[in-house]
C-alpha positions in Angstrom: 11.9 -1.3 -2.0 12.2 -3.0 -5.3 11.7 -1.1 -8.5 11.6 -4.3 -10.6 8.9 -4.7 -13.2 5.6 -6.3 -12.1 5.1 -10.0 -11.8 1.3 -10.0 -12.3 -0.8 -7.5 -14.2 -4.5 -7.5 -13.4 -6.3 -6.3 -16.5 -9.9 -6.8 -15.4 -12.0 -3.8 -14.8 -13.2 -3.0 -11.3 -16.2 -4.9 -9.9 -14.9 -8.2 -11.3 -13.7 -9.5 -7.9 -10.5 -7.4 -8.0 -10.2 -6.9 -4.2 -10.6 -10.6 -3.7 -8.0 -11.1 -6.4 -5.6 -8.6 -4.7 -5.9 -10.5 -1.4 -5.3 -13.8 -3.2 -2.2 -12.6 -5.0 -0.8 -11.2 -1.8 -1.5 -14.5 0.0 0.4 -16.3 -2.9 3.4 -14.1 -2.5 2.8 -11.6 -5.3 2.3 -8.6 -3.1 2.1 -5.9 -2.3 -0.6 -5.6 -4.9 -1.8 -2.2 -6.1 -5.6 -1.6 -6.2 -7.7 1.5 -6.4 -7.9 1.7 -2.6 -4.2 2.4 -2.6 -5.0 5.7 -4.3 -7.8 6.5 -1.8 -5.3 5.8 1.0 -2.5 7.7 -0.7 -4.2 10.5 -2.7 -0.8 11.9 -3.6 -0.6 9.1 -6.1 -3.4 10.7 -8.1 -1.2 13.2 -9.8 1.3 10.5 -10.8 -1.5 8.5 -12.5 -2.7 11.7 -14.3 0.8 12.2 -15.5 1.1 8.7 -17.0 -2.3 9.1 -18.5 -1.1 12.2 -20.2 2.1 10.4 -21.5 4.6 11.3 -18.9 5.5 9.9 -15.5 7.6 6.9 -14.5 6.3 3.3 -14.0 9.2 2.3 -11.8 8.6 5.1 -9.4 4.8 4.7 -9.5 5.1 1.0 -8.7 8.0 1.2 -6.3 7.4 -1.6 -3.8 4.5 -3.2 -5.6 4.8 -6.6 -7.4 1.3 -6.9 -8.8 -1.7 -4.8 -9.7 -5.4 -5.2 -10.1 -8.4 -2.9 -10.6 -8.4 0.7 -11.7 -6.4 2.7 -12.4 -3.8 0.2 -13.6 -6.2 -2.0 -15.5 -6.6 0.6 -18.2 -2.8 0.7 -18.7 -2.3 -3.0 -19.3 -0.6 -2.4 -22.7 1.9 0.0 -21.2 2.5 -2.2 -18.2 3.1 -5.3 -20.3 5.6 -3.3 -22.4 7.4 -2.3 -19.1 7.0 -5.8 -17.6 7.2 -8.1 -20.7 7.6 -11.3 -18.6 4.6 -10.6 -16.4 1.6 -12.8 -16.3 -1.7 -11.1 -17.0 -5.0 -12.0 -15.2 -8.1 -10.7 -16.9 -10.8 -11.0 -14.2 -14.2 -11.2 -15.7 -17.9 -11.5 -14.7 -21.2 -11.9 -16.4 -22.0 -8.6 -18.0 -25.4 -8.1 -16.4 -24.0 -8.8 -12.9 -21.0 -6.6 -13.6 -23.1 -3.7 -14.8 -25.6 -3.9 -11.9 -22.6 -3.8 -9.5 -20.8 -1.0 -11.4 -23.7 1.4 -11.6 -24.4 1.1 -7.9 -20.8 1.5 -6.8 -18.0 2.7 -9.1 -20.3 4.9 -11.3 -21.4 6.8 -8.2 -17.8 7.4 -7.2 -16.9 8.7 -10.7 -19.9 11.0 -10.6 -19.3 12.2 -7.0 -15.5 11.9 -6.5 -13.7 13.0 -3.4 -12.5 16.6 -4.0 -8.8 15.7 -4.1 -9.5 12.9 -6.6 -12.0 14.6 -8.9 -9.5 15.2 -11.8 -8.1 11.7 -11.3 -11.5 10.1 -11.5 -12.3 11.9 -14.6 -9.1 11.7 -16.6 -7.7 8.3 -15.5 -10.9 6.3 -14.8 -13.8 7.7 -16.8 -12.1 9.0 -19.9 -9.7 6.1 -20.4 -12.3 3.4 -19.8 -15.6 4.9 -21.0 -14.9 8.0 -22.9 -17.5 10.7 -22.8 -20.6 8.7 -21.8 -21.7 6.7 -18.8 -25.0 5.7 -20.5 -25.9 2.1 -19.9 -25.3 0.8 -23.4 -22.0 2.7 -23.8 -20.7 1.4 -20.5 -21.6 -2.2 -21.4 -19.9 -1.8 -24.8 -16.8 -0.4 -23.1 -16.7 -3.5 -20.8 -16.9 -5.9 -23.7 -14.4 -4.0 -25.8 -11.9 -3.8 -23.0 -12.0 -7.5 -22.4 -11.8 -8.3 -26.1 -8.8 -6.0 -26.5 -6.9 -7.8 -23.6 -7.7 -11.2 -25.0 -6.5 -10.2 -28.5 -3.5 -8.2 -27.3 -1.8 -10.5 -24.7 0.1 -13.6 -25.8 -2.1 -16.6 -24.9 0.7 -18.2 -22.8 0.8 -15.1 -20.6 -3.0 -14.7 -20.1 -5.5 -16.1 -17.7 -9.2 -15.2 -18.3 -10.5 -15.7 -14.8 -13.7 -15.6 -12.7 -12.9 -15.4 -9.0 -15.8 -17.7 -8.4 -13.5 -20.5 -9.8 -11.3 -20.1 -6.7 -7.7 -21.1 -6.2 -7.0 -23.9 -8.8 -7.0 -21.9 -12.1 -5.1 -19.0 -10.6 -2.5 -21.2 -8.8 -2.0 -23.3 -11.9 -1.4 -20.3 -14.0 1.0 -18.7 -11.6 2.7 -22.1 -11.0 2.3 -22.1 -7.2 0.7 -24.5 -4.8 -3.0 -24.2 -3.9 -3.3 -22.9 -0.3 -5.2 -24.8 2.3 -7.4 -21.8 3.1 -10.6 -20.5 1.6 -10.3 -18.1 -1.4 -10.7 -14.5 -0.2 -14.2 -12.9 -0.6 -14.2 -9.1 -0.2 -15.7 -5.8 -1.3 -19.4 -6.7 -1.8 -21.7 -3.8 -2.3 -22.3 -3.2 1.4 -18.6 -3.2 2.1 -18.1 -0.8 -0.8 -20.8 1.5 0.5 -19.1 1.5 3.9 -15.7 2.5 2.4 -17.5 5.3 0.4 -19.9 6.5 3.1 -19.3 10.1 1.9 -21.7 9.3 -1.0 -24.7 8.6 1.3 
């Protein structure tokens, strides 16, 4: 397994098409791609993410074998990951804020508020606190979304950044990554019903 720096850093918050983007990146040869579901499938990763959130830990060890990343928890560490992988390209996946909030409150917020026992501290320290601080109130969450996107746009060199809506499909992503457009449909994954199935313990 390679311990080289990342090729692509996904800086967009969850519920901006990140699972579709993960599948797209892997199809284009930038995988394996780390996504929140990696933590669900390998809960031992949670302590490593808590460690880096507290200022310790090792990026090379944490991303051993991965060549790209999207979604939480990595999206909140985009500054640190860009410092570790200064040649990486950064994809900021975005979505209309009303659509994003409606999706977030019915999916991710429920997971944050009712985490699996082994992931409770991870959900609080790495996801909620780093992204939203103390409050999950509607206006505070929406402000955090806007502030996160603005910080990425202002903090990443323009030549390394793609602000991207997955509804745009392959062309902008492939142009940015300098790869050919595949002759297959762009992936579509993780709608609310699929999310609910993955998190059936909440029902």
